[in-house]
C-alpha positions in Angstrom: 16.8 19.7 42.5 19.0 17.9 40.0 18.7 17.7 36.0 16.8 14.4 35.9 14.3 15.5 38.5 13.8 18.7 37.5 13.4 17.2 33.7 10.6 14.8 35.1 9.0 17.5 37.1 8.8 20.0 34.0 7.3 17.2 32.1 4.7 16.5 34.7 3.5 20.0 35.3 3.4 20.3 30.9 1.9 17.0 30.1 0.1 15.9 33.4 -1.1 19.5 34.6 -1.3 21.4 31.2 0.8 24.3 32.8 2.5 26.6 30.6 5.9 27.2 30.1 6.0 30.4 31.7 3.8 29.1 34.6 6.2 26.5 35.1 9.3 28.4 34.9 7.5 30.4 37.7 6.7 27.6 40.0 10.4 25.9 39.3 12.1 29.2 39.3 13.9 28.6 35.9 13.4 30.3 32.9 11.3 29.9 30.3 13.9 29.1 27.5 15.3 26.2 30.4 11.6 24.7 30.5 11.6 24.4 26.8 15.1 22.8 26.6 14.0 20.3 29.4 10.7 19.4 27.4 13.1 18.9 24.4 15.6 16.5 26.3 12.6 14.6 28.1 11.2 13.9 24.9 14.8 12.9 23.6 15.8 10.4 26.7 12.7 8.7 26.5 11.5 9.9 29.8 8.6 11.3 27.8 6.7 9.5 24.9 4.2 11.0 22.9 1.8 8.5 21.1 -0.8 9.4 18.7 -3.4 6.9 19.2 -6.0 7.7 16.7 -6.5 5.0 13.8 -5.7 7.1 10.9 -2.5 8.1 13.1 0.8 7.3 11.0 4.1 6.6 11.6 6.0 9.6 10.2 9.6 8.8 11.5 9.3 5.4 9.3 7.6 7.1 6.7 11.1 9.4 6.5 13.3 6.2 6.4 11.6 4.2 3.6 11.7 7.2 1.4 15.1 7.5 2.0 16.2 4.2 2.1 14.1 2.8 -1.0 14.0 6.4 -3.0 10.2 6.7 -3.0 8.4 9.8 -3.7 6.2 9.2 -0.7 5.5 6.5 2.1 2.4 6.2 4.4 2.9 3.8 7.6 0.0 3.4 10.1 0.4 2.0 13.5 -0.3 -1.9 14.7 -3.8 -1.6 16.1 -4.0 -3.2 19.6 -7.7 -3.1 19.7 -10.4 -5.1 17.1 -9.5 -3.3 14.5 -7.7 -4.8 11.6 -4.4 -4.2 10.2 -5.8 -4.2 6.6 -8.5 -1.6 7.6 -6.1 0.9 8.7 -3.7 0.5 5.7 -6.7 0.7 3.2 -8.0 3.5 5.0 -4.7 5.1 5.0 -4.0 4.2 1.0 -7.7 6.0 0.3 -6.8 9.2 2.2 -3.5 9.3 0.0 -5.7 8.8 -3.3 -8.2 11.3 -2.1 -5.6 14.0 -1.5 -4.1 13.5 -4.8 -3.3 16.9 -6.6 -4.0 17.1 -9.6 -6.6 14.6 -9.4 -5.7 11.7 -11.7 -8.0 11.7 -14.8 -7.4 8.1 -15.3 -6.7 5.7 -12.1 -5.6 1.9 -13.2 -6.5 -0.6 -10.5 -5.5 -4.3 -9.7 -8.1 -6.6 -7.7 -7.7 -8.7 -4.5 -9.0 -8.5 -0.8 -6.9 -5.4 -0.2 -7.8 -3.2 -3.1 -11.3 -4.4 -2.0 -10.7 -3.0 1.2 -9.7 0.7 0.0 -12.3 0.7 -2.4 -14.8 0.2 0.2 -12.4 3.1 2.5 -13.0 5.5 0.0 -15.9 8.0 0.5 -18.3 9.1 -1.9 -17.0 12.1 -3.9 -13.6 11.4 -3.2 -12.9 12.8 -6.8 -15.0 14.1 -10.1 -15.2 12.2 -13.1 -12.4 9.9 -12.8 -12.1 6.7 -15.4 -10.9 3.6 -13.4 -9.2 1.0 -15.9 -8.6 -2.7 -14.9 -4.9 -3.4 -15.1 -5.2 -7.3 -15.3 -7.3 -9.8 -15.9 -10.1 -10.7 -13.1 -12.9 -12.3 -14.3 -12.9 -15.5 -12.0 -13.3 -19.3 -13.0 -15.2 -20.1 -9.6 -18.1 -18.6 -8.1 -16.3 -15.9 -6.7 -16.8 -14.0 -9.3 -17.7 -10.3 -9.9 -14.7 -9.0 -7.1 -12.5 -7.5 -9.7 -15.2 -5.9 -11.4 -16.9 -4.9 -8.5 -14.2 -2.9 -6.6 -13.1 -1.2 -10.0 -16.7 0.4 -10.0 -17.0 1.0 -6.5 -14.0 3.4 -7.1 -15.3 5.1 -10.0 -18.9 5.6 -8.5 -17.8 7.1 -5.7 -15.6 9.7 -7.9 -18.4 10.2 -9.8 -16.8 8.6 -13.0 -16.8 5.1 -15.1 -15.0 1.8 -14.7 -13.3 0.2 -18.2 -13.6 -3.3 -17.5 -10.6 -5.6 -18.7 -13.1 -8.9 -20.2 -10.5 -11.5 -19.4 -9.6 -14.1 -16.7 -6.5 -13.3 -15.3 -4.3 -16.3 -16.6 -5.7 -18.2 -19.6 -4.7 -22.0 -20.4 -2.8 -21.4 -23.6 -0.7 -18.8 -24.7 -2.5 -18.7 -28.2 -5.7 -18.2 -26.7 -4.1 -15.0 -24.2 -2.7 -13.6 -27.7 -6.1 -13.7 -29.5 -8.1 -12.0 -26.6 -5.2 -9.3 -26.7 -4.9 -9.0 -30.0 -8.9 -8.1 -29.5 -9.3 -4.6 -30.6 -11.5 -3.9 -27.6 -9.3 -5.5 -25.2 -6.1 -3.8 -26.8 -7.4 -0.5 -26.5 -8.6 -1.5 -22.9 -5.2 -2.3 -22.3 -3.7 0.6 -23.9 -5.5 3.0 -21.8 -4.4 0.8 -18.8 -0.9 1.6 -19.6 -1.0 5.4 -20.1 -3.2 5.7 -17.0 -2.2 8.6 -14.7 -2.0 6.9 -11.5 -2.0 3.5 -10.7 -3.3 1.6 -7.5 -2.6 -2.1 -6.8 -1.6 -4.6 -4.1 0.6 -7.9 -4.3 0.0 -11.7 -3.4 2.3 -14.0 -1.7 3.6 -17.2 -3.1 1.6 -19.4 -0.8 -1.7 -21.4 -1.1 -3.4 -18.2 0.3 -3.0 -16.7 -3.0 -5.9 -14.8 -4.8 -5.0 -17.0 -8.0 -5.8 -20.4 -5.8 -9.2 -18.6 -4.5 -10.2 -17.6 -7.7 -9.5 -20.9 -9.7 -6.7 -20.0 -11.9 -3.6 -22.2 -10.3 -3.7 -25.1 -7.7 -2.0 -25.0 -4.4 0.8 -27.2 -6.3 1.4 -24.4 -8.5 2.3 -21.8 -6.7 4.4 -24.1 -4.2 6.1 -25.0 -7.6 6.7 -21.0 -8.3 8.1 -20.5 -4.8 10.3 -23.4 -5.4 11.9 -21.5 -8.3 12.3 -18.7 -6.1 8.5 -16.8 -6.5 8.3 -14.4 -3.3 4.7 -13.4 -5.0 2.7 -12.0 -7.7 2.5 -8.2 -8.7 -0.6 -8.0 -11.4 -0.6 -11.6 -11.7 3.1 -11.8 -12.6 4.9 -13.9 -10.6 8.2 -12.4 -9.4 11.7 -13.7 -7.6 13.5 -11.1 -4.8 14.9 -9.2 -7.7 11.8 -8.7 -9.3 12.5 -10.9 -12.3 10.1 -12.9 -13.8 10.0 -16.6 -12.7 8.0 -18.6 -15.3 8.1 -16.9 -18.6 5.8 -19.7 -19.9 3.3 -18.8 -17.2 3.3 -14.7 -17.7 3.0 -15.4 -21.3 -0.4 -16.7 -20.4 -1.0 -13.6 -18.2 -3.3 -11.1 -19.2 -2.7 -7.6 -18.3 -0.3 -4.5 -18.6 3.4 -5.2 -18.1 5.2 -4.4 -14.8 7.5 -1.9 -16.6 4.3 0.5 -16.8 4.7 0.4 -12.8 8.5 1.1 -13.3 7.6 4.1 -15.4 4.7 5.7 -13.6 4.8 8.7 -11.7 2.3 7.7 -9.3 2.2 3.8 -8.6 0.6 3.9 -5.2 1.5 0.0 -3.8 -0.8 -1.3 -1.1 0.0 -4.1 1.4 -0.7 -5.2 4.9 1.0 -8.4 6.8 3.7 -10.3 7.8 3.2 -12.9 4.9 3.3 -10.0 2.2 6.8 -8.8 3.4 8.7 -10.9 0.9 6.9 -9.4 -2.0 6.5 -6.2 -0.4 10.5 -6.0 -0.1 11.1 -7.0 -3.7 8.0 -4.2 -4.7 9.8 -1.0 -3.1 13.5 -2.5 -3.5 13.0 -3.1 -7.7 11.5 0.3 -8.4 7.7 -0.9 -9.0 6.3 1.5 -6.9 6.4 5.5 -6.0 4.4 5.3 -3.2 4.3 2.6 -0.5 1.7 2.3 1.6 2.0 -0.4 4.7 1.7 -1.2 8.2 4.1 -0.4 11.2 5.9 -4.2 11.4 6.4 -4.2 7.5 7.9 -1.2 7.5 10.5 -2.2 10.4 11.2 -5.7 8.6 12.2 -3.7 5.2 14.1 -1.2 7.6 16.1 -3.4 9.8 17.8 -5.2 7.1 21.0 -3.8 5.8 
């Protein structure tokens, strides 16, 4: 029996028939050591492909490559679903699992808002931690009927940890710089921003620079505003701050009207957990991981591969 055929027979007996390596050696009249070597050969040559199909499975090889390429503390990559489960749900569950496993448990957690963070909040189990204070990192009081999203997700995360939420009582973007300056100068608001800047961990997402932006949905900007930002080089926003591919602020005047902590807080943080899913956010995801805005990256397989395939 030639080597390739022998490798196939060993793989069939081991994976399909559940034979032990000793049993296979006896059946094929080869040593147990050779059985082990042929099983390794089968995996290396793609004769055997092992796939873990549980919804909470991860792509460990891609995670290692991301950590090495972008000098991250950690990365979590989930496989793309081939059923009715959404990619966002899987990514959100991975982020929730990571947050619940953090040790030591962060006593203060700064969070942004949006659809992705809402999904993470909903994926966290009751009792994921104890006595955690959750602080809003950026303004989130909506200008339309969708109000309450930012506050409710922060409260959900806090309540499920037996803690409390500290909310930032301001819109994300104001019409006048003077108004923004006055709000941030308020003693209560400045104390919240100071607490947010000193949080032990951050959990946040980012938005694309297109009409699907949460800032358009929530009434802060109109589609034409975001189109103009994209024309000027914006790839998306982080904490409401629109940045280009190098991580630089695109519109200084708009940024001056944006309420929340600065991006320097994320760059300096030990635990800055960035969560994103889906092809429309690949450009902003690339910028976040390559410009030092996160230490932990949680995403889907397609996004991970897109970021790794580039030279």
